[in-house]
DSSP file (Angstrom, degrees, kcal/mol; ACC not computed):
  #  RESIDUE AA STRUCTURE BP1 BP2  ACC     N-H-->O    O-->H-N    N-H-->O    O-->H-N    TCO  KAPPA ALPHA  PHI   PSI    X-CA   Y-CA   Z-CA
    1    1 A M     >        0   0    0      0, 0.0     4,-2.4     0, 0.0     5,-0.2   0.000 360.0 360.0 360.0 -44.7  110.0  107.8   -7.9
    2    2 A K  H  >  +     0   0    0      1,-0.2     4,-2.5     2,-0.2     5,-0.2   0.887 360.0  51.9 -61.2 -39.0  106.4  106.7   -7.7
    3    3 A L  H  > S+     0   0    0      2,-0.2     4,-2.4     1,-0.2    -1,-0.2   0.908 110.1  48.5 -63.8 -42.0  106.7  105.1  -11.2
    4    4 A K  H  > S+     0   0    0      2,-0.2     4,-2.0     1,-0.2    -2,-0.2   0.901 112.3  48.4 -65.9 -40.5  109.8  103.1  -10.0
    5    5 A I  H  X S+     0   0    0     -4,-2.4     4,-2.5     2,-0.2    -2,-0.2   0.916 111.3  50.4 -65.2 -42.0  108.0  102.0   -6.8
    6    6 A R  H  X S+     0   0    0     -4,-2.5     4,-2.3     1,-0.2     5,-0.2   0.908 107.6  54.0 -61.9 -42.0  105.0  100.9   -8.8
    7    7 A Y  H  X>S+     0   0    0     -4,-2.4     4,-3.1     1,-0.2     5,-0.5   0.920 110.0  47.0 -57.6 -45.2  107.2   99.0  -11.2
    8    8 A I  H  X5S+     0   0    0     -4,-2.0     4,-1.9     1,-0.2     7,-0.3   0.917 111.3  50.8 -64.9 -43.2  108.7   97.1   -8.3
    9    9 A H  H  <5S+     0   0    0     -4,-2.5    -1,-0.2     1,-0.2    -2,-0.2   0.872 119.8  36.3 -62.7 -36.5  105.3   96.4   -6.7
   10   10 A I  H  <5S+     0   0    0     -4,-2.3    -2,-0.2    -5,-0.2    -1,-0.2   0.931 129.8  27.5 -82.2 -48.7  103.9   95.0  -10.0
   11   11 A C  H  <5S+     0   0    0     -4,-3.1    -3,-0.2    -5,-0.2    -2,-0.2   0.760 135.3  23.6 -90.5 -26.9  106.9   93.2  -11.5
   12   12 A H    ><< +     0   0    0     -4,-1.9     3,-2.2    -5,-0.5     4,-0.4  -0.479  64.8 163.9-137.5  63.7  108.9   92.2   -8.3
   13   13 A P  G >  S+     0   0    0      0, 0.0     3,-1.2     0, 0.0     4,-0.4   0.774  72.9  65.5 -59.1 -26.6  106.4   92.1   -5.4
   14   14 A S  G 3  S+     0   0    0      1,-0.2     3,-0.3     2,-0.1    -5,-0.1   0.733 100.9  51.7 -68.0 -19.0  108.8   90.2   -3.3
   15   15 A L  G X  S+     0   0    0     -3,-2.2     3,-2.0    -7,-0.3     4,-0.4   0.517  81.9  94.4 -91.8  -6.2  111.2   93.2   -3.3
   16   16 A S  G X  S+     0   0    0     -3,-1.2     3,-1.5    -4,-0.4    -1,-0.2   0.825  75.4  62.6 -57.2 -34.7  108.4   95.6   -2.2
   17   17 A E  G 3  S+     0   0    0     -4,-0.4    -1,-0.3    -3,-0.3    -2,-0.1   0.693  99.8  55.8 -67.0 -16.0  109.3   95.3    1.5
   18   18 A Y  G <  S+     0   0    0     -3,-2.0     2,-0.7    -4,-0.1    -1,-0.3   0.511  84.3  97.4 -93.1  -5.2  112.8   96.8    0.8
   19   19 A V    <   +     0   0    0     -3,-1.5     2,-0.3    -4,-0.4    -3,-0.0  -0.757  48.7 158.5 -89.2 117.0  111.5  100.0   -0.9
   20   20 A V        -     0   0    0     -2,-0.7    -2,-0.0     3,-0.0    -3,-0.0  -0.965  46.0-104.0-134.7 153.2  111.5  102.9    1.6
   21   21 A K        -     0   0    0     -2,-0.3     3,-0.1     1,-0.1    17,-0.0  -0.596  45.1-113.4 -73.4 133.1  111.5  106.6    1.1
   22   22 A P        -     0   0    0      0, 0.0    -1,-0.1     0, 0.0     2,-0.1  -0.364  35.2-102.4 -67.7 148.3  114.9  108.0    1.9
   23   23 A P        -     0   0    0      0, 0.0     2,-0.6     0, 0.0    19,-0.1  -0.394  28.3-127.5 -69.3 146.8  115.2  110.2    5.0
   24   24 A M        -     0   0    0     -2,-0.1     2,-0.5    -3,-0.1    19,-0.0  -0.853  22.9-133.6 -95.3 126.7  115.4  114.0    4.5
   25   25 A L        +     0   0    0     -2,-0.6    20,-0.1     1,-0.2     7,-0.0  -0.669  26.4 176.6 -85.5 127.3  118.3  115.5    6.2
   26   26 A D        +     0   0    0     -2,-0.5     2,-0.3    18,-0.0    -1,-0.2   0.693  59.7  83.8 -96.2 -25.2  117.6  118.6    8.3
   27   27 A R    >   -     0   0    0      1,-0.1     3,-0.9     2,-0.0    -2,-0.0  -0.632  66.1-150.8 -85.8 135.7  121.1  119.0    9.6
   28   28 A R  T 3  S+     0   0    0     -2,-0.3    -1,-0.1     1,-0.2    -3,-0.0   0.644  94.4  61.7 -76.6 -14.4  123.7  120.8    7.5
   29   29 A D  T 3  S+     0   0    0     44,-0.0     2,-0.4     2,-0.0    -1,-0.2   0.177  87.9  93.7 -98.3  19.1  126.5  118.8    9.1
   30   30 A S    <   -     0   0    0     -3,-0.9     2,-0.5     2,-0.0    15,-0.3  -0.884  52.7-165.3-113.5 142.9  125.2  115.5    7.9
   31   31 A I        -     0   0    0     -2,-0.4     2,-0.6    13,-0.1    15,-0.2  -0.996  11.1-151.1-124.4 127.8  126.1  113.6    4.7
   32   32 A W  E     -a   46   0A   0     13,-2.0    15,-2.4    -2,-0.5     2,-0.6  -0.872   2.8-156.6-101.7 124.4  123.9  110.7    3.6
   33   33 A I  E     +a   47   0A   0     -2,-0.6    15,-0.2    13,-0.2    16,-0.1  -0.901  38.0 135.3-102.5 120.7  125.6  107.9    1.7
   34   34 A T  E     -a   48   0A   0     13,-2.5    15,-0.9    -2,-0.6     5,-0.1  -0.929  56.6 -67.1-156.2 167.7  123.0  106.1   -0.4
   35   35 A P    >>  -     0   0    0      0, 0.0     4,-0.8     0, 0.0     3,-0.7  -0.223  60.1 -97.7 -62.1 163.5  122.0  104.7   -3.8
   36   36 A Y  H >> S+     0   0    0      1,-0.2     4,-1.1     2,-0.2     3,-1.0   0.823 114.7  62.0 -57.4 -42.2  121.6  107.1   -6.6
   37   37 A L  H 3> S+     0   0    0      1,-0.3     4,-1.2     2,-0.2     3,-0.5   0.877  99.2  54.9 -57.9 -42.1  117.8  107.5   -6.6
   38   38 A A  H <> S+     0   0    0     -3,-0.7     4,-2.8     1,-0.2     5,-0.3   0.802  99.2  63.8 -63.5 -28.3  117.7  109.0   -3.1
   39   39 A R  H <X S+     0   0    0     -3,-1.0     4,-2.0    -4,-0.8    -1,-0.2   0.915 102.3  48.3 -61.8 -42.8  120.2  111.6   -4.1
   40   40 A K  H  < S+     0   0    0     -4,-1.1    -1,-0.2    -3,-0.5    -2,-0.2   0.821 115.4  45.0 -67.9 -30.7  117.7  113.1   -6.6
   41   41 A I  H  < S+     0   0    0     -4,-1.2    -2,-0.2     1,-0.1    -1,-0.2   0.924 118.2  39.0 -79.5 -46.0  114.9  113.1   -4.1
   42   42 A G  H  < S-     0   0    0     -4,-2.8    -2,-0.2    -5,-0.1    -3,-0.2   0.885  74.7-167.7 -75.5 -40.6  116.8  114.5   -1.1
   43   43 A R     <  +     0   0    0     -4,-2.0     2,-0.1    -5,-0.3    -3,-0.1   0.797  50.7 112.0  52.4  33.3  118.9  117.2   -2.9
   44   44 A K  S    S-     0   0    0     -5,-0.2     2,-1.8   -12,-0.1    -1,-0.2  -0.333  91.1 -48.7-110.8-162.6  120.9  117.6    0.3
   45   45 A L  S    S+     0   0    0    -15,-0.3   -13,-2.0    -2,-0.1     2,-0.4  -0.575  84.2 154.5 -73.0  90.7  124.5  116.7    1.0
   46   46 A T  E     -a   32   0A   0     -2,-1.8     2,-0.4   -15,-0.2   -13,-0.2  -0.975  29.7-165.0-127.9 133.4  124.2  113.2   -0.3
   47   47 A L  E     -a   33   0A   0    -15,-2.4   -13,-2.5    -2,-0.4     2,-0.1  -0.947  18.9-132.6-114.2 137.4  126.9  110.9   -1.8
   48   48 A T  E  >  -a   34   0A   0     -2,-0.4     4,-2.5   -15,-0.2     5,-0.2  -0.446  28.0-111.4 -77.7 162.6  126.1  107.8   -3.8
   49   49 A T  H  > S+     0   0    0    -15,-0.9     4,-2.3     1,-0.2     5,-0.2   0.868 120.2  53.5 -62.6 -34.7  127.9  104.6   -2.9
   50   50 A R  H  > S+     0   0    0      2,-0.2     4,-2.4     1,-0.2    -1,-0.2   0.932 109.4  47.2 -65.1 -45.4  129.7  104.9   -6.2
   51   51 A E  H  > S+     0   0    0      1,-0.2     4,-2.7     2,-0.2    -2,-0.2   0.907 111.7  51.3 -62.0 -41.6  130.9  108.4   -5.5
   52   52 A T  H  X S+     0   0    0     -4,-2.5     4,-2.7     1,-0.2    -1,-0.2   0.926 110.1  48.6 -62.2 -44.9  132.0  107.4   -2.0
   53   53 A T  H  X S+     0   0    0     -4,-2.3     4,-1.8     1,-0.2    -1,-0.2   0.915 112.8  48.2 -61.7 -43.4  134.0  104.5   -3.3
   54   54 A R  H  X S+     0   0    0     -4,-2.4     4,-0.9     2,-0.2    -2,-0.2   0.907 112.6  48.4 -64.7 -41.6  135.7  106.7   -5.9
   55   55 A L  H >X S+     0   0    0     -4,-2.7     4,-0.9     1,-0.2     3,-0.8   0.929 110.6  50.2 -64.0 -44.9  136.5  109.3   -3.4
   56   56 A L  H 3< S+     0   0    0     -4,-2.7     3,-0.4     1,-0.3    -1,-0.2   0.840 106.4  56.0 -63.9 -32.4  138.0  106.9   -0.9
   57   57 A A  H 3< S+     0   0    0     -4,-1.8    -1,-0.3     1,-0.2    -2,-0.2   0.769 113.0  42.1 -69.3 -24.1  140.1  105.3   -3.6
   58   58 A K  H << S+     0   0    0     -4,-0.9    -1,-0.2    -3,-0.8     2,-0.2   0.504  85.0 118.5-100.7  -6.5  141.7  108.8   -4.4
   59   59 A V     <  -     0   0    0     -4,-0.9     2,-1.0    -3,-0.4     3,-0.1  -0.427  56.3-146.1 -69.2 128.4  142.1  110.0   -0.8
   60   60 A D    >   -     0   0    0     -2,-0.2     3,-1.8     1,-0.2     4,-0.5  -0.834  10.7-160.9 -91.0 102.4  145.7  110.7    0.2
   61   61 A V  G >  S+     0   0    0     -2,-1.0     3,-1.2     1,-0.3    -1,-0.2   0.820  85.8  60.2 -57.6 -34.4  145.5  109.7    3.9
   62   62 A D  G 3  S+     0   0    0      1,-0.2    -1,-0.3    -3,-0.1    -2,-0.0   0.742 100.5  55.9 -67.2 -22.0  148.7  111.7    4.7
   63   63 A S  G <  S+     0   0    0     -3,-1.8    -1,-0.2     2,-0.1    -2,-0.2   0.542  83.2 106.7 -88.8  -6.0  147.1  115.0    3.6
   64   64 A L  S <  S-     0   0    0     -3,-1.2    -3,-0.0    -4,-0.5     2,-0.0  -0.458  77.8-108.3 -73.0 143.9  144.1  114.6    5.9
   65   65 A P        -     0   0    0      0, 0.0    -1,-0.1     0, 0.0     4,-0.1  -0.318  17.5-129.6 -67.5 155.6  143.9  117.0    8.9
   66   66 A E  S    S+     0   0    0      2,-0.1     3,-0.1     3,-0.0    -2,-0.0   0.465  72.5 112.7 -85.6  -0.8  144.5  115.4   12.3
   67   67 A S  S    S-     0   0    0      1,-0.1     2,-0.3     2,-0.1     5,-0.1  -0.267  84.3 -87.6 -70.6 159.8  141.4  117.0   13.8
   68   68 A N    >   -     0   0    0      1,-0.2     3,-1.9     3,-0.1     4,-0.2  -0.521  32.6-141.5 -66.9 124.8  138.4  115.0   14.9
   69   69 A F  G >  S+     0   0    0     -2,-0.3     3,-0.9     1,-0.3    -1,-0.2   0.733  97.3  67.2 -65.3 -21.3  136.2  114.5   11.8
   70   70 A D  G 3  S+     0   0    0      1,-0.2    -1,-0.3     3,-0.0    -2,-0.1   0.670 103.1  47.1 -70.2 -14.7  133.1  114.9   13.9
   71   71 A R  G <  S+     0   0    0     -3,-1.9     2,-0.4     2,-0.0    -1,-0.2   0.357  79.7 117.6-109.5   4.2  134.0  118.5   14.5
   72   72 A I    <   +     0   0    0     -3,-0.9     2,-0.3    -4,-0.2    -3,-0.0  -0.601  40.1 179.3 -76.9 129.4  134.9  119.7   11.0
   73   73 A E        -     0   0    0     -2,-0.4     2,-0.3     0, 0.0   -44,-0.0  -0.963  22.7-128.9-130.2 147.6  132.6  122.5    9.8
   74   74 A L        -     0   0    0     -2,-0.3     2,-0.1     1,-0.0    -2,-0.0  -0.733  22.5-121.6 -93.7 143.1  132.5  124.4    6.6
   75   75 A D     >  -     0   0    0     -2,-0.3     4,-2.1     1,-0.1     3,-0.2  -0.424  32.8-107.4 -70.7 159.0  132.4  128.2    6.5
   76   76 A E  H  >>S+     0   0    0      1,-0.2     5,-1.2     2,-0.2     4,-0.8   0.878 121.0  54.2 -56.2 -39.2  129.4  129.6    4.7
   77   77 A D  H  45S+     0   0    0      1,-0.2     3,-0.4     2,-0.2    -1,-0.2   0.888 110.8  45.2 -64.0 -39.3  131.6  130.6    1.7
   78   78 A E  H  45S+     0   0    0     -3,-0.2    -1,-0.2     1,-0.2    -2,-0.2   0.832 111.4  51.3 -73.9 -33.5  133.0  127.1    1.4
   79   79 A S  H  <5S-     0   0    0     -4,-2.1    -1,-0.2     1,-0.0    -2,-0.2   0.565 106.6-122.1 -84.6  -7.7  129.6  125.4    1.6
   80   80 A G  T  <5       0   0    0     -4,-0.8    -3,-0.2    -3,-0.4    -4,-0.1   0.612 360.0 360.0  80.0  11.1  128.0  127.5   -1.0
   81   81 A G      <       0   0    0     -5,-1.2    -4,-0.2    -6,-0.2    -5,-0.1   0.425 360.0 360.0-103.8 360.0  125.3  128.7    1.4
């Protein structure tokens, strides 16, 4: 990550203001949708924008549960924890 940031500062200084460290998620019920690089740094429940787009294209809306998505929780066995 440091090498990539240094490259941007040296070769594309006008883009430096857009480079920020991705947030680290403490909550297990959060999913961060972000560009690929942040996924490698955070190592939490993170989806890249490409993965999100691919998943949304394949979702069968009729098969989704009718429950409120804010309240869906995984059992320990399902979450791998």
